[in-house]
C-alpha positions as CSV (number, residue, x, y, z in Angstrom):
1,X,5.5,0.4,15.3
2,X,6.2,-3.4,15.1
3,X,2.6,-4.0,15.9
4,X,1.4,-2.1,12.9
5,X,3.9,-3.8,10.6
6,X,2.7,-7.2,11.8
7,X,-0.9,-6.2,11.1
8,X,0.1,-5.2,7.5
9,X,1.8,-8.6,7.1
10,X,-1.2,-10.5,8.4
11,X,-3.5,-8.5,6.2
12,X,-1.4,-9.2,3.1
13,X,-1.3,-12.9,4.0
14,X,-5.1,-13.0,4.5
15,X,-5.6,-11.3,1.2
16,X,-3.4,-13.9,-0.6
17,X,-5.5,-16.7,1.0
18,X,-8.6,-15.1,-0.4
19,X,-6.8,-14.8,-3.7
20,X,-6.4,-18.6,-3.7
21,X,-10.2,-18.9,-3.5
22,X,-10.5,-16.2,-6.3
23,X,-8.4,-18.5,-8.5
24,X,-10.9,-21.3,-7.8
25,X,-13.8,-19.0,-8.9
26,X,-11.9,-18.0,-12.0
27,X,-11.3,-21.6,-13.0
28,X,-14.7,-23.1,-12.1
29,X,-17.4,-20.5,-12.7
30,X,-17.1,-20.5,-16.5
31,X,-17.5,-24.3,-16.4
32,X,-20.6,-24.0,-14.2
33,X,-19.0,-26.3,-11.6
34,X,-19.1,-26.0,-7.8
35,X,-16.5,-23.7,-6.2
36,X,-16.7,-25.6,-3.0
37,X,-16.4,-29.3,-4.0
38,X,-14.2,-31.1,-4.9
39,X,-11.2,-29.6,-3.3
40,X,-8.3,-28.1,-5.3
41,X,-6.7,-30.5,-7.8
42,X,-4.2,-30.4,-10.6
43,X,-6.0,-29.4,-13.9
44,X,-3.9,-32.0,-15.8
45,X,-3.7,-35.1,-13.7
46,X,-6.6,-34.3,-11.4
47,X,-4.7,-35.4,-8.3
48,X,-6.0,-33.6,-5.2
49,X,-3.6,-31.0,-4.0
50,X,-2.3,-31.4,-0.4
51,X,-2.7,-28.5,1.9
52,X,1.1,-27.9,2.1
53,X,1.1,-27.7,-1.7
54,X,-1.7,-25.1,-1.7
55,X,0.0,-22.3,0.4
56,X,-0.4,-19.1,-1.6
57,X,2.7,-18.1,-3.6
58,X,5.1,-20.1,-1.4
59,X,4.0,-23.5,-2.7
60,X,4.3,-22.3,-6.3
61,X,7.9,-21.2,-5.6
62,X,8.7,-24.3,-3.7
63,X,7.4,-26.6,-6.4
64,X,9.0,-24.4,-9.1
65,X,5.7,-23.8,-10.8
66,X,5.0,-27.5,-11.4
67,X,2.5,-30.1,-10.1
68,X,4.1,-32.4,-7.5
69,X,2.4,-35.5,-9.1
70,X,2.6,-35.1,-12.9
71,X,5.2,-32.3,-13.1
72,X,3.1,-30.4,-15.5
73,X,3.5,-26.6,-15.5
74,X,1.2,-24.5,-13.3
75,X,0.1,-21.2,-14.7
76,X,1.9,-18.1,-13.4
77,X,-1.5,-16.5,-13.1
78,X,-2.2,-18.4,-9.8
79,X,0.5,-16.6,-7.8
80,X,-0.1,-13.3,-9.7
81,X,-3.8,-13.4,-8.6
82,X,-2.8,-14.2,-5.0
83,X,-0.3,-11.4,-4.9
84,X,-2.8,-9.0,-6.4
85,X,-5.4,-10.0,-3.9
86,X,-3.0,-9.6,-1.0
87,X,-1.9,-6.2,-2.3
88,X,-5.5,-5.0,-2.6
89,X,-6.3,-6.3,0.9
90,X,-3.4,-4.2,2.3
91,X,-4.5,-1.2,0.2
92,X,-8.0,-1.5,1.5
93,X,-6.8,-1.7,5.1
94,X,-4.5,1.3,4.8
95,X,-7.3,3.3,3.1
96,X,-10.3,2.3,5.2
97,X,-8.9,0.6,8.3
98,X,-10.7,-2.4,9.8
99,X,-14.3,-1.6,9.1
100,X,-17.5,-2.8,7.4
101,X,-16.6,-0.4,4.5
102,X,-13.2,-2.2,4.1
103,X,-14.9,-5.6,4.0
104,X,-17.4,-4.5,1.4
105,X,-14.8,-2.8,-0.8
106,X,-12.4,-5.8,-0.6
107,X,-15.2,-8.2,-1.6
108,X,-16.1,-6.0,-4.5
109,X,-12.5,-5.8,-5.7
110,X,-12.2,-9.6,-5.4
111,X,-15.3,-9.9,-7.6
112,X,-13.7,-7.6,-10.1
113,X,-10.6,-9.7,-10.1
114,X,-12.7,-12.8,-10.9
115,X,-14.5,-11.0,-13.7
116,X,-11.3,-9.6,-15.1
117,X,-9.5,-12.9,-15.5
118,X,-12.6,-14.8,-16.7
119,X,-13.1,-12.2,-19.4
120,X,-9.4,-12.4,-20.4
121,X,-9.6,-16.2,-20.6
122,X,-13.0,-16.8,-22.1
123,X,-14.3,-13.4,-23.4
124,X,-17.3,-13.7,-21.2
125,X,-18.6,-12.1,-18.0
126,X,-20.9,-14.6,-16.2
127,X,-24.4,-13.5,-15.4
128,X,-24.0,-15.6,-12.2
129,X,-21.8,-12.7,-11.0
130,X,-23.3,-9.6,-12.4
131,X,-27.1,-10.2,-12.2
132,X,-27.1,-10.9,-8.4
133,X,-24.2,-8.4,-8.1
134,X,-26.4,-5.4,-9.1
135,X,-28.9,-5.7,-6.2
136,X,-26.2,-6.8,-3.8
137,X,-24.1,-3.7,-4.6
138,X,-27.2,-1.5,-4.3
139,X,-27.8,-2.8,-0.8
140,X,-24.0,-2.5,0.0
141,X,-24.2,1.2,-1.1
142,X,-26.9,1.8,1.4
143,X,-24.8,0.2,4.1
144,X,-21.8,2.3,3.2
145,X,-23.9,5.5,3.1
146,X,-21.3,7.2,0.8
147,X,-23.9,7.9,-1.9
148,X,-27.6,8.3,-1.9
149,X,-30.0,5.5,-3.1
150,X,-30.9,7.8,-6.0
151,X,-27.2,8.1,-6.9
152,X,-26.9,4.3,-6.8
153,X,-29.9,3.8,-9.0
154,X,-28.5,6.5,-11.3
155,X,-25.3,4.5,-11.5
156,X,-27.2,1.4,-12.5
157,X,-29.1,3.1,-15.2
158,X,-26.2,5.2,-16.5
159,X,-23.8,2.3,-16.3
160,X,-26.0,-0.2,-18.1
161,X,-27.7,2.3,-20.3
162,X,-24.6,4.0,-21.6
163,X,-22.9,0.8,-22.8
164,X,-26.2,-0.6,-24.1
165,X,-26.5,2.6,-26.2
166,X,-23.0,2.2,-27.5
167,X,-23.5,-1.5,-28.3
168,X,-26.9,-0.7,-30.0
169,X,-25.4,2.1,-32.1
170,X,-22.4,0.0,-33.2
171,X,-24.6,-2.9,-34.2
172,X,-26.9,-0.5,-36.1
173,X,-24.0,1.1,-38.0
174,X,-21.9,-2.1,-38.7
175,X,-24.3,-5.0,-38.4
176,X,-21.9,-6.6,-36.0
177,X,-21.9,-7.0,-32.2
178,X,-19.1,-4.8,-30.8
179,X,-19.8,-5.1,-27.1
180,X,-21.2,-8.0,-25.1
181,X,-24.1,-7.9,-22.7
182,X,-21.7,-8.9,-19.9
183,X,-19.9,-5.5,-20.1
184,X,-23.3,-3.8,-19.8
185,X,-24.3,-5.7,-16.7
186,X,-20.9,-5.3,-15.2
187,X,-20.9,-1.5,-15.4
188,X,-24.5,-1.5,-14.0
189,X,-23.1,-3.5,-11.0
190,X,-20.2,-1.1,-10.6
191,X,-22.6,1.8,-10.8
192,X,-24.8,0.3,-8.1
193,X,-21.9,0.6,-5.6
194,X,-20.1,3.8,-6.6
195,X,-22.9,5.8,-8.2
196,X,-23.3,7.7,-11.4
197,X,-20.3,9.9,-10.8
198,X,-18.2,6.8,-10.4
199,X,-19.6,5.4,-13.6
200,X,-18.6,8.6,-15.5
201,X,-15.1,8.2,-14.1
202,X,-14.9,4.5,-14.9
203,X,-16.1,5.0,-18.5
204,X,-13.5,7.7,-19.0
205,X,-10.6,5.8,-17.5
206,X,-11.5,2.4,-19.1
207,X,-11.9,4.0,-22.5
208,X,-8.6,5.7,-22.3
209,X,-6.7,2.7,-21.0
210,X,-8.5,0.3,-23.3
211,X,-7.7,2.5,-26.4
212,X,-4.0,2.7,-25.5
213,X,-3.9,-1.1,-24.9
214,X,-5.8,-1.8,-28.1
215,X,-3.3,0.3,-30.1
216,X,-0.3,-1.5,-28.5
217,X,-1.9,-4.9,-29.2
218,X,-2.6,-4.0,-32.8
219,X,0.9,-2.8,-33.4
220,X,2.3,-6.0,-32.0
221,X,-0.2,-8.3,-33.7
222,X,-0.1,-9.8,-37.2
223,X,-3.8,-10.4,-37.3
224,X,-5.0,-6.8,-36.9
225,X,-8.5,-7.5,-38.4
226,X,-9.3,-10.3,-36.0
227,X,-8.5,-8.7,-32.7
228,X,-11.0,-8.8,-29.9
229,X,-9.8,-7.1,-26.7
230,X,-12.1,-7.8,-23.7
231,X,-13.4,-4.6,-22.1
232,X,-14.3,-6.0,-18.7
233,X,-10.7,-5.7,-17.3
234,X,-10.6,-2.0,-18.2
235,X,-14.0,-1.4,-16.5
236,X,-12.6,-3.1,-13.4
237,X,-9.5,-1.0,-13.5
238,X,-11.5,2.2,-13.8
239,X,-13.7,1.2,-10.8
240,X,-10.7,0.3,-8.7
241,X,-9.0,3.6,-9.5
242,X,-12.1,5.5,-8.5
243,X,-12.4,3.7,-5.2
244,X,-8.8,4.5,-4.2
245,X,-7.8,7.6,-6.1
246,X,-11.0,9.0,-7.7
247,X,-11.2,12.3,-5.8
248,X,-7.4,12.9,-6.2
249,X,-7.5,12.2,-9.9
250,X,-10.6,14.3,-10.5
251,X,-9.1,17.3,-8.6
252,X,-5.8,16.9,-10.6
253,X,-7.7,16.8,-13.9
254,X,-9.9,19.8,-13.0
255,X,-6.7,21.7,-12.0
256,X,-5.2,21.0,-15.5
257,X,-8.4,22.1,-17.3
258,X,-8.8,25.3,-15.2
259,X,-5.2,26.5,-15.2
260,X,-3.7,24.6,-18.2
């Protein structure tokens, strides 16, 4: 029993370490700078961060959320992303064990985390992630063997085509851009891995969660006419829910419609 608990702990720590790299990608990809060099440094004073100040979560708590050099505040997002990454690593291990499938799913989720926080910060989803991500996810779906190549292609076409149609229709009716091309490419990438059924699920969940969130934001905002809620995070949430709980949620929903 102790052995399995230790594996869970090691898996969580490994996931947090990957989360530290996810933070680097979130910060540097929008700026088109290298995610390898230079090493981690304070965004304010640009002093390189020592390895003992770069331990996931622990260093943030030890330094009380401040840079050791200039004492400027470090965003709470850094430990949040590390904890999320660790939690997903543990969730993937519990669900899929140590396997090729687990590795692919975890890398996919880490990619969605990068997309989510970049979209929140900058209202963009970099083509550097989604354009190569579409063929990579298609190949990954073949490796996993959970869906057919035709289902993967259907996911790409349905994912990209459905949002493109919505964006085109909104632009035609209002003369304004309502959905960015980044969302279209993101859903195509998601569809490449989880197929057209996963795309339908993702669209349903992301629309529901996005609508509820938008209403809450509107109620709490004084600038109701100028709100722009990024949709990428909701697409990511929908895809993650499908990976872990898709079948369970679908069976629950069908049970409600059949007997409710």
